[in-house]
Structure formats: structure tokens, C-alpha cells
C-alpha positions as CSV (number, residue, x, y, z in Angstrom):
1,X,0.0,0.0,0.0
2,X,1.4,3.4,-0.9
3,X,1.2,6.6,1.1
4,X,-2.5,7.2,2.0
5,X,-2.3,10.7,3.7
6,X,-0.7,10.3,7.1
7,X,2.8,9.8,8.4
8,X,2.3,8.2,11.8
9,X,-0.3,6.7,14.1
10,X,0.2,6.0,17.7
11,X,-2.2,3.3,18.6
12,X,-5.5,4.4,17.2
13,X,-4.5,8.1,17.1
14,X,-3.5,9.5,13.8
15,X,-1.0,12.3,14.4
16,X,-2.3,15.1,12.1
17,X,0.3,16.0,9.4
18,X,-0.7,19.6,10.0
19,X,1.0,19.6,13.4
20,X,4.2,17.7,12.4
21,X,7.1,19.9,11.2
22,X,7.5,18.0,8.0
23,X,11.3,18.7,7.7
24,X,11.8,16.9,11.0
25,X,10.0,13.6,10.1
26,X,12.7,11.0,9.8
27,X,12.5,7.2,9.5
28,X,15.5,5.0,9.8
29,X,13.8,1.9,8.4
30,X,14.6,-1.7,9.1
31,X,17.8,-1.0,11.0
32,X,20.1,-4.0,10.8
33,X,21.2,-5.2,14.2
34,X,24.4,-7.2,14.4
35,X,25.1,-10.1,16.8
36,X,28.7,-11.2,17.1
37,X,29.8,-9.8,13.8
38,X,33.5,-9.5,13.3
39,X,36.3,-8.8,10.8
40,X,38.8,-11.5,10.2
41,X,42.6,-11.0,9.9
42,X,42.1,-10.0,6.2
43,X,39.7,-7.3,7.2
44,X,36.7,-9.2,5.7
45,X,33.5,-8.5,7.5
46,X,31.6,-11.6,8.7
47,X,28.2,-10.1,9.5
48,X,25.5,-11.8,11.5
49,X,22.3,-9.8,11.3
50,X,19.4,-10.7,13.6
51,X,15.9,-11.0,12.3
52,X,14.3,-8.1,14.2
53,X,14.8,-5.0,12.1
54,X,13.4,-2.1,14.1
55,X,13.0,1.4,12.6
56,X,13.7,4.6,14.5
57,X,11.0,7.3,13.8
58,X,11.4,10.8,15.0
59,X,9.6,14.1,14.4
60,X,8.9,17.4,16.0
61,X,5.6,19.1,16.5
62,X,4.9,22.6,15.4
63,X,4.3,25.4,18.0
64,X,0.7,25.3,19.2
65,X,-1.6,26.7,21.8
66,X,-1.6,24.9,25.2
67,X,-5.1,23.4,24.7
68,X,-4.2,22.0,21.3
69,X,-0.9,20.6,22.6
70,X,-2.6,19.0,25.6
71,X,-5.2,17.4,23.3
72,X,-2.5,15.9,21.2
73,X,-0.4,14.7,24.1
74,X,-3.4,13.2,25.9
75,X,-4.3,11.3,22.7
76,X,-0.7,9.9,22.5
77,X,-0.6,9.0,26.2
78,X,-4.1,7.4,25.9
79,X,-2.6,4.9,23.5
80,X,0.1,3.6,25.8
81,X,0.0,-0.1,26.3
82,X,2.3,0.3,29.2
83,X,2.5,3.8,30.7
84,X,5.6,3.1,32.8
85,X,7.5,2.0,29.7
86,X,5.8,4.5,27.4
87,X,5.1,1.5,25.2
88,X,2.6,1.7,22.3
89,X,1.9,0.4,18.8
90,X,3.1,2.7,16.0
91,X,2.0,2.5,12.4
92,X,4.2,4.7,10.2
93,X,5.0,5.5,6.6
94,X,8.2,3.9,5.4
95,X,9.7,5.8,2.4
96,X,12.1,2.9,1.7
97,X,9.3,0.5,0.9
98,X,6.5,3.0,0.0
99,X,4.4,1.2,2.6
100,X,3.2,1.3,6.2
101,X,4.7,-0.8,8.9
102,X,3.5,-1.5,12.4
103,X,5.8,-2.1,15.4
104,X,5.5,-2.2,19.2
105,X,7.6,0.8,20.4
106,X,8.6,2.6,23.4
107,X,9.3,6.3,23.7
108,X,12.5,7.3,25.4
109,X,12.7,10.2,27.9
110,X,11.4,13.3,26.1
111,X,11.7,17.1,26.5
112,X,9.2,19.8,26.4
113,X,11.2,23.0,25.7
114,X,9.2,26.2,25.9
115,X,10.9,29.4,24.6
116,X,8.0,31.8,25.1
117,X,4.5,31.9,26.4
118,X,1.7,34.4,25.9
119,X,-0.4,34.7,29.1
120,X,-0.4,30.9,29.3
121,X,-2.4,30.5,26.1
122,X,0.3,30.0,23.5
123,X,3.5,28.0,23.5
124,X,5.7,29.4,20.8
125,X,8.7,27.7,19.3
126,X,8.1,24.6,21.3
127,X,8.5,21.1,20.0
128,X,8.2,17.5,21.1
129,X,10.5,14.9,19.8
130,X,8.8,11.5,19.5
131,X,11.3,8.8,18.9
132,X,10.2,5.2,18.5
133,X,12.7,2.4,19.2
134,X,10.7,-0.8,18.6
135,X,11.0,-3.8,20.8
136,X,9.4,-6.1,18.3
137,X,7.3,-6.2,15.2
138,X,3.6,-6.4,15.9
139,X,2.0,-9.6,14.6
């Protein structure tokens, strides 16, 4: 299936493209993970790649009003399968395959930098980095 209009879903929540800073959306698809790979005395690589090939997905959100940000963040948090681990299912567009893939992911520690506020109603130049480091592919 080719691109159908969204970049990423967290659980059942489709993150609106309008709030993603497009130039920040990045997918490192199907990362190869090595297990006991080595180079021999001739410098030849003997690579042992494991079957799980997780992507890394990152993007920043555009600046938005507090209420809009809270709505987005609540929707993302509402889709955690495990809140302590910030674990969730993610469905994302993979430009390498021109298709969508789904993985079980966790979100690492995140930051909420705020550079300016306007009477508590507007957060300007703020962004959220959402990075997914999958644990396993969803069956």
C-alpha cells in the first residue's frame, strides 16, 4: 500500500500531518542489528544480522496553543499499552518500501522545551521529539 495521507499513528490516534514539522519527520527503516559480527585477519566482515529490524522514527511538533498541545499529548498517552515504559503500537509510513509498517515501540525520555508563552495561552517555538525504538514487530 502506498502513502495514504498520514505519516504516523500512535495506537488508534493518527497524528495530524498539520502539526508535524515535515522537515523533521525521519525514518531509519529496518535497522540491521548485528550479533557477534567481526572482521577476520584479512579485514573481511563476517556479519551476523538478527531477524528483528526495528525502525527509528522521529519528528517534532509545530508550535501550538496549550489546549491543542494538551489534546495531542493526551491522545498519545491514551494509547500507551504500558505507561511506565511508554510502550505503544506505532504505524508509520516507510519511504524505503513506500508502505506502512507497524511495530511495538517505546518512547525514550522526552523534553518539552518552551521558549515563550503568551499569558499561558500560547506556547511558541516549542516542540516535542517523538522517537520510537521498537521492541518487536507487531504480529
